[in-house]
C-alpha positions in Angstrom: 0.0 0.0 0.0 1.8 3.1 -1.2 -0.9 5.6 -0.1 0.2 7.8 2.8 -1.6 7.0 6.1 -2.7 9.9 8.3 -3.3 9.0 11.9 -5.7 10.5 14.4 -7.3 9.8 17.8 -10.5 11.3 16.5 -11.4 11.7 12.8 -14.2 14.0 12.0 -15.7 13.7 8.5 -17.7 16.9 7.5 -17.1 20.6 8.0 -20.5 22.1 8.8 -21.7 23.2 12.2 -22.0 19.6 13.5 -18.5 18.6 12.3 -16.8 21.8 13.6 -18.5 21.3 17.0 -17.4 17.7 17.1 -13.8 18.6 16.4 -13.7 21.4 18.9 -15.3 19.2 21.6 -13.0 16.3 20.9 -10.0 18.5 21.5 -11.6 20.0 24.7 -12.3 16.4 25.9 -8.7 15.4 25.7 -8.2 13.9 22.3 -4.6 14.6 21.4 -4.7 14.3 17.6 -8.0 15.4 16.0 -8.4 15.6 12.2 -11.3 17.2 10.4 -11.9 16.5 6.7 -14.0 18.7 4.5 -15.1 18.1 0.9 -14.5 21.8 0.1 -12.9 24.7 2.0 -13.7 24.7 5.8 -16.2 27.4 6.6 -17.4 27.8 3.0 -18.7 24.5 1.7 -21.4 23.2 4.1 -25.1 23.7 4.3 -24.5 25.5 7.6 -22.6 28.2 5.6 -25.8 29.1 3.7 -28.2 28.8 6.7 -30.7 31.5 6.6 -29.7 33.5 9.7 -32.2 32.1 12.2 -31.6 29.7 15.1 -34.5 28.1 16.9 -33.8 28.5 20.6 -35.3 27.8 24.0 -33.9 29.8 26.9 -33.7 28.6 30.5 -36.7 30.8 31.5 -38.9 29.3 28.7 -41.7 26.9 29.4 -40.1 23.5 28.5 -43.3 21.6 29.0 -45.2 23.9 26.7 -42.7 23.3 23.9 -42.9 19.5 24.4 -46.7 19.8 24.1 -46.2 21.6 20.8 -44.4 18.5 19.4 -47.0 16.2 20.9 -50.2 17.9 19.7 -49.4 20.3 16.8 -50.6 18.9 13.5 -48.3 21.3 11.6 -45.2 20.5 13.6 -44.6 16.8 13.9 -48.0 15.6 15.3 -46.1 13.6 17.9 -43.5 12.1 15.6 -40.5 13.0 17.7 -37.9 11.3 19.8 -38.7 12.3 23.5 -35.2 11.4 24.7 -33.4 13.4 22.1 -35.8 16.3 22.5 -35.1 16.6 26.2 -31.3 16.5 25.4 -31.8 19.3 22.9 -33.8 21.4 25.2 -31.4 21.0 28.1 -28.2 21.7 26.1 -28.9 24.0 23.2 -28.6 27.2 25.2 -25.1 26.3 26.4 -24.1 25.7 22.8 -25.5 29.2 21.9 -23.4 30.8 24.6 -20.3 28.9 23.4 -20.7 30.1 19.8 -21.1 33.7 21.0 -17.8 33.2 23.0 -16.1 32.0 19.9 -17.1 35.1 17.9 -20.4 34.3 16.3 -22.3 37.6 16.0 -26.0 37.6 17.0 -28.7 40.3 16.8 -29.1 41.9 20.3 -31.8 44.1 21.8 -30.9 47.6 23.1 -30.3 46.1 26.6 -27.9 43.5 25.2 -30.1 40.4 25.2 -30.5 38.0 22.3 -33.2 39.3 20.0 -35.8 36.7 19.3 -38.4 36.5 16.5 -41.7 34.7 16.9 -41.8 32.2 14.0 -44.4 29.7 12.8 -45.8 27.3 15.4 -44.9 29.9 18.1 -41.2 29.0 17.8 -38.8 31.6 19.1 -35.7 32.1 17.0 -32.5 34.1 17.5 -30.8 35.7 14.5 -27.2 35.5 13.6 -25.3 37.4 10.9 -25.4 35.1 7.8 -22.2 33.4 6.7 -20.3 34.9 9.6 -21.5 31.9 11.7 -19.3 29.4 9.9 -16.4 31.8 9.5 -16.2 32.1 13.3 -16.6 28.3 13.7 -13.8 27.6 11.2 -11.5 30.0 13.0 -12.3 28.3 16.3 -11.4 24.9 14.8 -8.1 26.2 13.6 -7.1 27.8 16.9 -8.1 24.6 18.7 -5.1 22.8 17.1 -7.3 20.6 14.9 -5.6 19.2 11.8 -7.8 20.4 8.9 -7.8 18.7 5.5 -9.8 20.4 2.8 -11.0 19.4 -0.7 -11.0 15.7 0.3 -14.0 13.6 -0.6 -14.3 10.7 1.9 -15.8 7.8 0.1 -15.8 4.9 2.5 -15.2 3.9 6.1 -12.5 1.4 6.9 -13.3 -1.5 9.3 -11.5 -4.0 11.3 -10.5 -7.0 9.2 -12.0 -5.3 6.2 -15.4 -6.7 6.8 -18.8 -4.9 7.2 -20.1 -4.7 10.7 -16.7 -4.5 12.4 -15.1 -1.8 14.4 -14.5 1.4 12.3 -10.8 2.1 12.1 -10.8 5.2 9.8 -11.7 6.2 6.3 -10.5 6.5 2.7 -11.0 9.3 0.2 -9.3 11.3 -2.5 -8.2 14.9 -3.2 -10.9 16.5 -5.4 -8.2 18.5 -7.2 -5.4 16.1 -7.7 -7.1 12.7 -7.4 -4.5 11.5 -4.8 -5.9 9.0 -2.4 -5.8 9.5 1.4 -6.1 6.8 4.1 -7.0 8.1 7.5 -6.5 5.8 10.5 -8.4 6.7 13.7 -9.3 5.2 17.1 -12.8 6.9 16.8 -14.5 8.4 13.8 -17.3 11.0 13.8 -19.5 11.0 10.7 -20.9 14.6 10.1 -20.9 14.7 6.3 -24.5 15.9 6.0 -27.6 14.8 4.2 -28.7 14.0 0.6 -30.6 16.7 -1.3 -30.0 15.3 -4.9 -28.4 18.6 -6.0 -31.9 20.1 -6.0 -32.8 23.7 -6.8 -31.9 25.4 -3.6 -28.9 27.5 -2.5 -26.0 25.9 -0.7 -27.0 22.3 -0.9 -25.1 21.0 -4.0 -22.5 19.2 -1.9 -25.1 17.2 0.1 -25.0 14.1 -1.9 -25.4 11.2 0.5 -21.8 10.3 1.4 -22.7 9.8 5.0 -25.5 7.3 4.2 -23.6 5.5 1.5 -20.3 4.9 3.4 -22.1 4.0 6.6 -24.4 1.6 4.8 -21.5 -0.1 3.0 -19.7 -0.4 6.4 -22.7 -2.2 8.0 -24.3 0.6 10.0 -28.0 0.6 10.6 -30.0 3.3 8.8 -33.6 4.4 8.9 -36.3 7.1 9.1 -36.0 7.9 5.4 -39.8 7.7 5.1 -40.1 11.1 6.9 -37.4 13.0 5.0 -38.7 15.0 2.1 -39.1 18.4 3.7 -40.1 20.9 1.1 -38.5 24.3 1.5 -39.3 27.2 -0.9 -37.2 29.3 -3.2 -37.5 31.9 -5.9 -38.1 30.6 -9.4 -35.7 33.3 -10.7 -32.7 32.3 -8.6 -31.7 30.0 -5.8 -32.3 31.8 -2.5 -32.8 31.0 1.1 -34.4 32.9 4.0 -38.0 31.8 4.3 -37.9 31.7 8.1 -37.1 35.4 8.1 -39.5 36.2 5.3 -42.3 34.5 7.1 -41.4 35.8 10.6 -41.3 39.4 9.4 -44.8 39.0 7.8 -44.3 37.8 4.2 -47.6 36.9 2.4 -48.1 34.1 -0.2 -50.5 34.9 -3.0 -51.6 33.0 -6.1 -51.9 34.2 -9.7 -55.2 35.9 -8.8 -53.4 38.0 -6.1 -55.3 36.0 -3.4 -53.8 35.0 -0.1 -54.5 31.3 0.0 -52.7 29.6 2.9 -55.5 30.2 5.4 -57.6 27.8 3.2 -55.0 25.1 4.0 -54.0 26.1 7.5 -56.7 28.3 9.2 -54.7 28.8 12.3 -51.2 29.7 11.0 -52.0 30.9 7.6 -48.9 32.6 6.1 -46.7 31.2 8.9 -47.6 27.6 8.3 -45.0 24.9 8.0 -42.8 24.5 4.8 -44.3 21.1 3.9 -47.8 22.6 4.1 -46.8 25.5 1.9 -45.5 23.0 -0.7 -48.8 21.0 -0.5 -50.9 24.2 -0.9 -48.8 25.5 -3.8 -49.2 22.1 -5.6 -53.0 22.2 -5.1 -53.2 25.8 -6.3 -51.3 24.9 -9.5 -53.5 21.9 -10.1 -56.6 24.1 -9.7 -55.2 26.6 -12.4 -54.4 29.3 -9.9 -50.6 29.1 -10.2 -48.0 30.3 -10.1 -47.4 31.3 -6.4 -45.8 34.6 -5.3 -44.1 35.8 -2.1 -45.2 39.3 -1.4 -43.0 41.4 0.9 -43.6 44.8 -0.7 -45.2 46.0 2.5 -42.0 45.5 4.6 -40.8 48.7 6.4 -37.3 50.1 6.0 -36.4 48.7 9.4 -37.5 45.2 8.3 -35.4 45.5 5.2 -32.5 46.6 7.3 -32.9 43.5 9.4 -32.8 41.3 6.3 -29.6 43.0 5.2 -27.9 42.1 8.5 -29.2 38.6 8.9 -29.4 37.5 5.2 -26.6 39.3 3.5 -26.3 36.9 0.5 -30.0 36.7 -0.3 -30.3 40.4 0.0 -27.4 40.9 -2.4 -29.2 38.6 -4.9 -32.5 40.5 -4.5 -30.8 43.8 -5.0 -29.1 42.7 -8.2 -32.5 41.3 -9.4 -34.2 44.6 -8.7 -36.4 43.2 -5.9 -34.9 45.5 -3.3 -34.1 49.1 -4.1 -32.7 51.1 -1.3 -34.6 50.3 1.8 -37.8 49.0 0.2 -38.9 45.7 -1.5 -40.5 46.9 -4.7 -42.0 43.8 -6.3 -43.2 40.3 -5.3 -41.2 37.2 -6.2 -42.5 34.1 -8.0 -42.0 31.3 -5.5 -42.0 27.5 -5.7 -41.2 24.5 -3.5 -37.7 23.0 -3.6 -36.8 19.4 -2.7 -34.5 19.1 0.3 -34.9 15.4 1.0 -33.1 14.6 4.3 -31.7 18.0 4.9 -32.7 19.1 8.5 -34.8 16.1 9.3 -35.5 12.5 8.3 -33.3 9.6 7.4 -29.8 8.7 8.4 -27.7 6.5 10.7 -29.3 5.3 13.9 -27.6 6.4 17.1 -28.2 6.6 20.8 -28.0 9.9 22.7 -24.2 9.4 23.0 -24.2 9.5 19.2 -22.9 5.9 19.1 -23.9 3.6 16.3 -24.1 -0.2 16.1 -20.5 -0.1 14.8 -17.8 0.3 17.5 -15.7 3.4 17.0 -18.3 5.2 14.8 -20.2 8.2 16.0 -22.7 10.2 13.9 -24.2 13.7 14.3 -26.0 16.4 12.4 -27.9 15.5 9.2 -26.0 12.2 8.9 -27.9 10.8 11.8 -31.5 9.5 11.7 -33.8 12.3 13.1 -37.5 12.3 13.9 -39.7 14.9 12.2 -39.1 17.3 15.1 -35.9 18.1 16.9 -33.0 17.6 17.0 -32.7 19.2 13.6 -31.3 22.1 11.7 -28.6 24.2 13.3 -29.4 23.7 17.0 -29.6 20.0 16.4 -26.2 20.1 14.6 -24.6 22.0 17.5 -26.0 19.7 20.2 -25.3 16.4 18.4 -21.9 17.6 17.1 -20.8 18.5 20.6 -21.9 15.2 22.0 -20.4 13.2 19.2 -17.0 14.9 19.7 -17.0 14.4 23.5 -18.0 10.8 23.5 -15.7 9.9 20.6 -12.8 11.4 22.5 -13.8 9.3 25.6 -13.8 6.2 23.4 -10.5 7.0 21.9 -8.7 7.1 25.2 -9.5 3.5 26.0 -9.5 2.1 22.4 -6.7 -0.1 21.2 -4.6 1.1 18.3 -6.5 0.4 15.1 -5.2 -1.6 12.2 -5.6 -1.0 8.5 -6.6 -3.9 6.2 -4.6 -3.3 3.0 -6.8 -5.5 0.9 -9.8 -3.4 1.9 -8.0 -0.2 1.0 -7.0 -1.5 -2.4 -10.5 -2.8 -3.1 -12.1 0.6 -2.2 -9.6 2.5 -4.2 -10.4 0.4 -7.2 -14.2 0.8 -6.9 -13.9 4.6 -6.2 -11.6 5.2 -9.2 -13.5 2.9 -11.6 -15.0 5.8 -13.6 -11.5 6.9 -14.6 -11.0 3.5 -16.4 -14.1 3.9 -18.5 -13.4 5.6 -21.8 -16.8 5.8 -23.4 -19.5 6.1 -20.8 -22.1 8.4 -19.2 -21.2 11.7 -17.6 -22.3 12.2 -14.0 -24.7 15.1 -15.0 -26.7 12.7 -17.1 -27.3 10.4 -14.1 -28.0 13.3 -11.7 -30.6 14.8 -14.0 -32.3 11.4 -14.6 -32.4 10.9 -10.8 -33.9 14.3 -10.2 -36.6 13.8 -12.9 -37.6 10.5 -11.2 -37.7 11.7 -7.6 -38.4 15.4 -7.4 -41.7 16.0 -9.4 -44.4 17.3 -7.1 -46.8 14.4 -8.0 -44.2 12.0 -6.6 -43.0 13.7 -3.4 -45.7 16.4 -2.5 -48.9 14.8 -3.6 -47.8 11.2 -3.4 -49.7 8.1 -4.6 -48.6 4.5 -4.7 -48.6 4.0 -8.5 -46.5 7.2 -9.0 -44.1 6.1 -6.2 -43.7 2.7 -7.8 -43.0 4.2 -11.2 -40.2 6.3 -9.6 -38.7 3.4 -7.8 -38.6 1.3 -11.0 -36.8 4.2 -12.8 -34.3 4.5 -10.0 -33.6 0.7 -10.2 -33.1 1.1 -14.0 -30.6 4.0 -13.4 -28.8 1.9 -10.8 -28.5 -1.2 -13.0 -28.0 0.4 -16.5 -26.4 3.8 -16.0 -24.4 3.9 -12.8 -22.0 1.2 -14.0 -21.2 3.3 -17.1 -20.3 6.5 -15.2 -17.0 7.8 -16.4 -14.6 10.6 -15.3 -11.9 12.4 -17.1 -10.2 13.9 -14.1 -10.4 14.3 -10.3 -13.3 16.8 -10.5 -15.4 14.5 -12.5 -14.4 11.6 -10.3 -16.0 13.5 -7.4 -19.2 14.0 -9.5 -19.3 10.4 -10.5 -19.1 9.2 -6.9 -21.7 11.7 -5.8 -24.0 10.4 -8.5 -23.4 6.8 -7.4 -24.2 7.7 -3.7 -27.3 9.6 -4.6 -28.7 6.7 -6.6 -28.0 4.4 -3.6 
């Protein structure tokens, strides 16, 4: 085996909020050598980087029992489909994570008396507001000052296991440099999987790297996965450009209207109306289109200059896009935007690797956090869930590494995985990754498959996925390291 081996006590795969928390907490918990691997540039490539400036928070003085009742009885917010053990962990630990982030330099909106400013969102949630991409800039800087070894632009493709067999102790991972194609073998006493979700490169800002690496490598290593039946959260975006920020837009009073300029969401949710849940907006939009009243628009032309100022602070990237498109001129929003659902699959909630509340999996030495773990339809999800689970995964992985024996690397497994990963480079006349990705999107994402579902349409989509898996994936080819990344992403998404 001529590939250089990088050794770590704790290996963290993924550079979003969950991964950075895991790396920081692993160091704080006594792990000597901590390595964090990111598919792009740390602080710039994760979903967390593009998060829309809001952070659902409960404070110590809040009524914890009332929030639990919301998850138990609210039809719009989980209808009881939540994990009570994880929910209690989240409610007990999320405030401490918030204070830590502030101490590490994350900038939050504050009231004149210096308290965290909170916005009432849909379902009565209370959300704090942070300053856009500055969140992950601060987290990346904290990782670097914590003496964590950071490896960027590395696509981890598979977990390594004891004796090279699925179901054994995880002893590290293998991947390749997305720029040079050079393979990397990482040996670790404990491994934290925080490489995010799978969004099928859908039409939404900041999610193009979320291509299912976590699920694919964990599945192939023998981990137990589940809860994929409750993924498919439907966010919304402009039809003119990819843009995020719906939580802020709704919280500040945005209105949804159909082609007849009629507000319609009260017909589908009489209680919450324009502040209803994202899946319900998607359902309502689909029904309006079917009834001939499409398209849908988001109207914020009534926003005050102070509300626009707030958007500029919390959502700097979306505001810049809206200014260039002529939506925002000065301190006013001058026209409504055509708006449509976007498919986010398992981003924020839904399927993943099963863990206990220590973030342990069924595989010794493997810990999972953030969107890589199986989550119920309610918490822990989104940024607060990433912070809480990431911190736990890092802490418990560090504890495990102190007692774990030195791992071994099975050279036969390494060579086998290198061969399967690099196979597209050996195909000279095949199918480009984009062809498979578009075919996958056309099978899975149409609204009559995932929004207004029916058994025959689901069966048709599954049959098409199986055809893509059997006929097209084996023909994926790559001309260089960049296309090798795309080919492996396509393979993982189909799986």
